[in-house]
N, C-alpha and C positions, 0 to 999 in steps of 0.2 A: 504494500500500500504506500502510495506517495504522500508526502507531507502536504497539507492544505496550504494554499498560497492566497493570492488576492481575489479568488473567485468566490463570491458570497451570494446567498439567496435568503430572502425572507418573504414569505408568502404575502402578496399584496403590499409589500413594503410596510407591513403593519408590525413593527417591532414590539408594540405594546400587547399584541395578541398572539404572535407566532414566534417560534424559535428562529434564530439566525444560524444558517449552516455555512460552512466554508468548504471549498473544494479545491482539488489539486489542478484542475484544468477546466477549460470551457466545456469540453465534452461531458465531464462529470457533473458540472454545474447544470447543464441542460437536462441530463438524466434525473438529477435530484429535484429540479424544478418540476418536471413532469410528474414525478412521484408525489410531490407535495401538493400539486394541483388536484390530483385524484383523491387525496386524503385530507382535504381541508387544512392544508398548511403543515401537516405533520409528515415527515419522511419515514420514520420508524417509531412505533410505539415501544415503550419499555415493557419488560416482562410484567411489571406491576400494573401498568395501564391495560395490557391485554387481559390480565387476570381480573382486574376490577370490572371490565366490561363483561366478561363471562359471568362473574358473580352477580352483576346487575340483571342478568336475564331472568332470574327467578322472581325478583321483585317486579320487573316489568310484566312478566306473565301473570302474577297475582293481580296486578292492577288491571290488566286487560280482562281477566276473568271476572273480577268483581264489577267491572263496568259493562260486562256482557259483550265485549269486543274481541274475544279470543278467536272466534271462527275465522275471520279474514287473515289472521296472523299464524294460525296453527301450522300450516304447511310451508311457511317461509323458511328460507335458508338462514342459518345462524348469522351469516354475514349481513343479511338484510336487517335482522333484529339489532345487531351490533351497530349498524349505521344509524338506526333510529335512536338508540341509546346515546351514541356519540353526539348526534345533533342536539338532543335535549341537554346533555351535560355541557356542551360547548355554548349553547344559548344561555344557560344558567350562569356559567362562569363569566361570559362576556358581560351579561347584565350586572353581575355583582362587581365586576371591575369598573364599569361605568358609574355605578352607584357609589363606589368607594371614592371616586374622584370628587364627589360632591359631599358637602356637610349634611349629615342626617338631621332632619327636622324633628323636633319633639312635639310639635303641634300646639305649643303654648303661645300665648299672646306675645311674650318677649322673644319668641323664636323668629318673628318676621324681620326681614332685613330693614335696617334704618333707611328711610326714604330720602336722605340727603347726603 
């Protein structure tokens, strides 16, 4: 494996949302970019990320069953279910990140911004 040089990639140039990868050549950069585009900015999931998604399948199935929605999902491939789980987790994390950038309001009268 060659040492990474000046070839970098960050999905959508969103350093606040996606990891930054470095590559040894333009060819490797192009391959990594294509993989990231197919995987919502991620090139490789860690073993823990893969396990967490697999572990979430049971909770997802319980929620589908309790809502009476299991039938359309019952024969789907695990990769399809994982994609839904990843979309929900990504949306949740992105929202929490945006919210963290703003001061949380307490709802009291003194919480309103000073108008001058």
